[in-house]
C-alpha positions as CSV (number, residue, x, y, z in Angstrom):
1,M,80.6,15.0,11.8
2,S,82.2,13.7,8.6
3,S,81.7,15.9,5.5
4,L,81.3,12.6,3.9
5,S,78.3,11.4,6.4
6,D,75.2,12.2,4.0
7,Q,76.8,11.0,1.0
8,H,76.1,7.8,-1.0
9,L,79.6,6.4,-1.3
10,V,79.2,2.9,-2.8
11,R,80.0,2.4,-6.5
12,G,78.3,-1.0,-7.1
13,V,79.3,-4.7,-6.2
14,D,83.1,-5.8,-5.8
15,H,82.0,-9.4,-5.8
16,A,79.4,-11.8,-4.7
17,A,81.0,-15.0,-3.3
18,F,79.9,-18.3,-2.8
19,P,80.8,-22.1,-2.1
20,T,81.0,-24.4,-4.8
21,F,81.9,-28.2,-4.7
22,D,81.8,-28.4,-8.5
23,P,85.1,-26.3,-9.7
24,V,85.7,-28.0,-13.0
25,G,81.8,-27.5,-13.9
26,T,81.8,-24.0,-12.6
27,V,84.5,-22.8,-14.8
28,R,83.1,-24.1,-17.9
29,F,79.5,-22.4,-17.0
30,Y,80.9,-19.0,-16.4
31,R,84.2,-18.8,-18.1
32,D,83.8,-21.4,-21.0
33,T,80.0,-21.0,-21.7
34,L,79.0,-17.5,-20.5
35,G,82.4,-16.1,-21.5
36,F,83.1,-14.5,-18.4
37,P,87.0,-13.9,-17.8
38,V,88.9,-15.3,-14.8
39,V,90.6,-12.2,-13.5
40,H,91.6,-13.2,-10.0
41,S,92.5,-16.3,-7.6
42,I,93.8,-16.7,-4.6
43,C,95.2,-19.9,-3.2
44,A,95.1,-20.2,0.6
45,A,97.1,-23.2,2.7
46,G,97.2,-23.0,6.2
47,W,94.7,-20.2,6.5
48,G,92.5,-19.4,9.3
49,P,92.2,-22.0,12.7
50,E,93.6,-25.7,12.6
51,D,90.2,-27.5,11.1
52,H,90.0,-24.6,8.4
53,P,90.7,-26.8,5.0
54,D,93.0,-25.3,2.2
55,F,90.8,-23.5,-0.6
56,I,91.1,-21.3,-4.1
57,H,89.0,-18.2,-4.0
58,F,88.3,-17.7,-7.5
59,F,86.6,-15.0,-9.5
60,F,85.1,-14.0,-12.5
61,D,84.6,-10.6,-14.4
62,I,80.9,-10.0,-14.7
63,G,81.3,-6.2,-16.2
64,N,81.1,-2.9,-14.7
65,D,84.3,-3.9,-12.3
66,D,81.9,-6.4,-11.1
67,R,82.8,-10.0,-10.0
68,I,81.3,-13.3,-9.3
69,A,83.7,-15.3,-7.2
70,F,83.6,-18.9,-5.5
71,F,85.2,-21.1,-3.0
72,Y,86.5,-24.6,-3.6
73,Y,87.7,-25.8,0.0
74,F,89.7,-29.2,-0.6
75,G,88.5,-32.6,0.9
76,L,85.2,-30.8,2.2
77,P,82.7,-33.7,1.6
78,K,79.6,-32.5,-0.6
79,P,76.2,-32.1,1.4
80,E,73.0,-34.0,0.3
81,V,70.8,-31.5,-0.7
82,A,67.2,-32.0,-1.2
83,K,66.2,-28.7,-2.8
84,G,68.1,-25.7,-3.2
85,D,72.0,-25.2,-3.8
86,V,74.9,-26.4,-1.9
87,Y,74.4,-23.4,0.5
88,A,70.7,-23.0,1.2
89,Q,69.3,-26.2,1.7
90,F,65.6,-26.7,1.6
91,G,63.3,-29.8,2.7
92,E,61.5,-31.5,0.2
93,E,58.5,-29.3,1.1
94,T,59.8,-26.3,0.6
95,P,58.0,-24.5,-2.5
96,D,59.9,-23.8,-5.8
97,W,59.1,-20.0,-5.6
98,F,60.7,-19.6,-2.4
99,V,63.9,-21.6,-3.4
100,R,64.1,-19.4,-6.9
101,S,63.8,-16.5,-4.8
102,R,68.0,-16.9,-4.0
103,H,69.4,-15.7,-7.4
104,L,72.2,-13.6,-9.0
105,A,70.9,-11.1,-11.8
106,I,73.5,-9.7,-14.1
107,H,72.5,-7.2,-16.6
108,V,72.7,-6.7,-20.1
109,D,72.4,-3.9,-22.7
110,G,69.8,-4.9,-25.0
111,E,67.7,-7.6,-26.7
112,D,70.6,-8.7,-29.1
113,H,72.7,-9.1,-25.9
114,L,70.1,-11.0,-24.1
115,M,69.6,-13.1,-26.9
116,E,73.3,-13.9,-27.6
117,Y,73.6,-15.1,-24.1
118,R,70.2,-17.1,-24.4
119,R,72.2,-19.0,-27.5
120,R,75.2,-19.9,-25.2
121,L,73.3,-21.0,-23.0
122,D,70.9,-23.2,-25.2
123,A,74.1,-24.7,-26.8
124,S,75.4,-25.8,-23.3
125,Q,74.5,-28.2,-20.7
126,W,72.6,-25.8,-18.8
127,P,69.9,-24.4,-21.2
128,V,67.6,-21.4,-20.3
129,E,64.9,-22.6,-17.9
130,M,62.7,-19.6,-18.0
131,Q,62.4,-16.6,-20.3
132,I,60.0,-13.9,-18.8
133,Q,59.0,-10.1,-19.1
134,H,58.7,-8.4,-15.7
135,E,57.2,-4.9,-15.2
136,T,60.5,-3.3,-16.8
137,I,62.6,-6.0,-17.6
138,E,63.0,-9.0,-19.5
139,S,65.1,-12.1,-18.2
140,I,66.7,-15.4,-19.0
141,Y,67.2,-17.7,-16.3
142,T,68.9,-21.3,-15.7
143,H,70.9,-23.0,-12.7
144,D,74.8,-23.1,-12.6
145,P,76.8,-26.3,-12.0
146,N,76.2,-25.7,-8.2
147,G,72.2,-25.0,-8.2
148,Y,72.8,-21.3,-7.8
149,M,69.7,-19.8,-10.0
150,V,71.4,-17.4,-12.3
151,E,69.5,-14.7,-14.2
152,I,70.6,-12.6,-16.9
153,T,68.1,-9.2,-17.7
154,R,68.1,-6.1,-19.9
155,A,65.8,-2.9,-19.1
156,L,62.4,-2.5,-21.3
157,R,62.0,1.0,-20.2
158,P,63.8,3.3,-17.9
159,V,62.5,3.3,-14.1
160,T,60.7,6.4,-13.5
161,P,61.2,9.1,-10.5
162,Q,57.4,8.3,-9.6
163,E,58.2,4.6,-9.4
164,D,61.5,5.1,-7.2
165,L,59.0,7.4,-5.1
166,D,56.4,4.6,-4.9
167,A,59.0,2.3,-4.0
168,N,60.3,4.1,-1.0
169,L,56.7,4.3,-0.2
170,T,56.1,0.6,-0.2
171,I,59.5,-0.1,1.9
172,D,58.5,2.2,4.8
173,A,54.6,0.8,4.8
174,L,56.5,-2.8,4.8
175,V,58.7,-1.7,7.6
176,D,55.8,-0.2,9.9
177,I,54.0,-3.4,9.4
178,A,56.1,-6.1,9.5
179,Q,56.1,-6.7,13.0
180,R,52.2,-7.0,13.7
181,P,51.1,-10.6,14.3
182,G,49.3,-12.0,11.1
183,H,50.2,-9.0,8.7
184,G,49.6,-9.4,5.0
185,M,49.2,-7.1,1.9
186,D,46.2,-5.7,2.8
187,D,47.8,-4.3,5.9
188,L,50.9,-3.0,3.7
189,L,48.4,-1.4,1.1
190,V,46.4,0.6,4.0
191,R,49.4,1.7,5.6
192,K,50.9,3.0,2.4
193,A,47.9,5.0,1.3
194,E,48.4,6.8,5.0
195,L,51.7,7.4,4.5
196,I,50.7,9.1,0.9
197,V,48.1,11.3,2.8
198,E,50.8,12.1,5.5
199,R,53.2,13.0,3.2
200,A,51.2,14.7,0.3
201,G,51.6,18.2,1.9
202,A,55.4,18.0,1.9
203,W,55.5,16.9,-1.7
204,Q,53.1,19.7,-2.5
205,A,55.2,22.2,-1.1
206,E,58.4,20.9,-3.2
207,Q,56.3,21.3,-6.4
208,E,55.8,24.8,-5.5
209,V,59.3,26.1,-4.8
210,P,60.5,27.6,-7.7
211,R,63.4,26.1,-10.0
């Protein structure tokens, strides 16, 4: 077994990539409005199989060595979109809350930085659509020229180790019940309570180990 096999080796997002049918609007939104520098681009001609169009793959710096990237395919017709973005198309009957669940969230350090991005967006053609305080974060939301929802967020307080433990319990319970027919929130909470009982002894033993 490798000495690396039990280590968490990932160091963050290199880039998240999306298609665009509006490269001009995309550059105006990310570079000119939000101030994210262009840091890399790839011009690909004759790439891939014969029917693959030429394309440009371009990247913006979103901080912390992370990037958001877009593919612009020359000559590819823009699809008719009832609801959603250019990648995930939904019918008119799809609830808005479902469509909005697909989004990119970018972290900033504090309230003054969050409000600076709100100022930039509100002065542009992509004003902030929502500003919400969640449990541990405050966020502003808008849609970019491609229909992708973009969230900019700041932490209101640190996430505690107890909350990390609770999150893992929740996900373990979800995995256990998600394949049951007709499963719901009650099933999740019951299974989570069962896991707490099952694991309480081990947690207690950990607390009693001298440090």
